[in-house]
N, C-alpha and C positions, 0 to 999 in steps of 0.2 A: 652854753657855750664850748663849743669846740677847740681844741687849738691841734694846730696842724706843723710839726717840722720833721723838712724836705734834709737827705741825709746818701752820701755815693756817689754825686757828681768827680765833675775832676776831667783830664783832659786825656783821651784816647786816640790812638792809632784808626785809620777806615779799617772796617773790617773787625775791629775788638769789641770788646764787651763792656760793658757796667750794669751793676745793678742798683737799681736806685731803691730809697727806703725813705716811709713815710710815718712818724708813730706819732697817736692821736692821744689826745686826754678824751676822759671821758666816758660813765660808765655804757652810754645808747651807739659807740663806734659798731657793736656787731650791727645795728641796724640800719646802717645809711649806706646809701650805696658813694661809692669813692671814686675818683677821676683822676685823672692825670693829664695835663696841661701842658704845653710847653710857647715860648717867644721866642722868635729871633732877630736878632736887630736889625730895628726895622718896619717889621714885619708884629701884624696883630696874632693876640695870641690865640692859640688853635686845641683842637683837643684831640688828645693823643691816645685814649683808652679808658676803658670803663669799666665796672665788677660790682656785679650788685650783694647783698648783703649775706647773704651765704657760700659768697664765692664760686657760684655753681653756674654764672651768666658772665659772661666775660664780650666785648665789644674793644672794633678798632675801627681808627682810620686805617683808610685804603694805605697810603703813606709806609704806614709800617705793620701790616696785616704780614703775618710769617714769621716777621723778626723780631719784635715786643711782645713778652708775654706781661700781661698784671695777677697778680694774687692779692691773697688777702691770709691773715693768722688773726685773727679775733680774739684766740686767748692773748697774745701778744698786742694788739691795738693798731697795726701796724700794714700797711698796703704795701705791695712791692713794685715795680717796675724793672724786668728783666729787659734787659737790649744786647741783642745780637748785632752781628753784622752789621756795625752801625758805620754811617755814610755824613760823609761834612756837611750834608743838609737837616743834617737830625742836631748843630750846632745849635746849641740853644738854651733857655732858661727853663729848667721843668718844675712844675707845680703840680701840687697833690690837691684835692679841694673835696668835702666832704659835702652831700645833698642827705637832708632829714627825711627828706619823702619818703625812700626807698625804692623809686619809680625807678626801673632799667630803661637802658639806651637812652639816657640821657647825656648829650654831646654839646650844648651850649652854654657858656660862662652864668646867663642870670639865672641856671638850674640847678646851680651847685649853691650852699649857705657859708662855708668854707672855706678858707684858702691859706696855704702853706707861704713862706717866706720863698719859698725857690732854690733853686741849687742849679748852678751853671754844670751843663756837660759841653764841653766841647772835643769838636773830631777834625783828628787833625788830616791830612792827606798825604 
């Protein structure tokens, strides 16, 4: 069992930056594919970014490519999402997810086994 706890959300003006963190329990964290998803009000949850076990491979939704960066520190059991040039459309609850399979390029919710409780990001115009 893996527990994920997100932090770092908040209110920011358009053009600003935030860094989200996701702390994971369990010794197997370094073998998991990790992902970030988000859910805006009235919309379905969508994929944002993913990273493989080593951090050497990352993949992004087109809507955030060039603005967001996913990274991980396996020594700290933590994955990060650096969000720059934020826009009001980025307003959502952001979720961290873990996939024990280790496969890369995972973008679907049902490909991830464990989820955090989410952290709110609000971008004002």
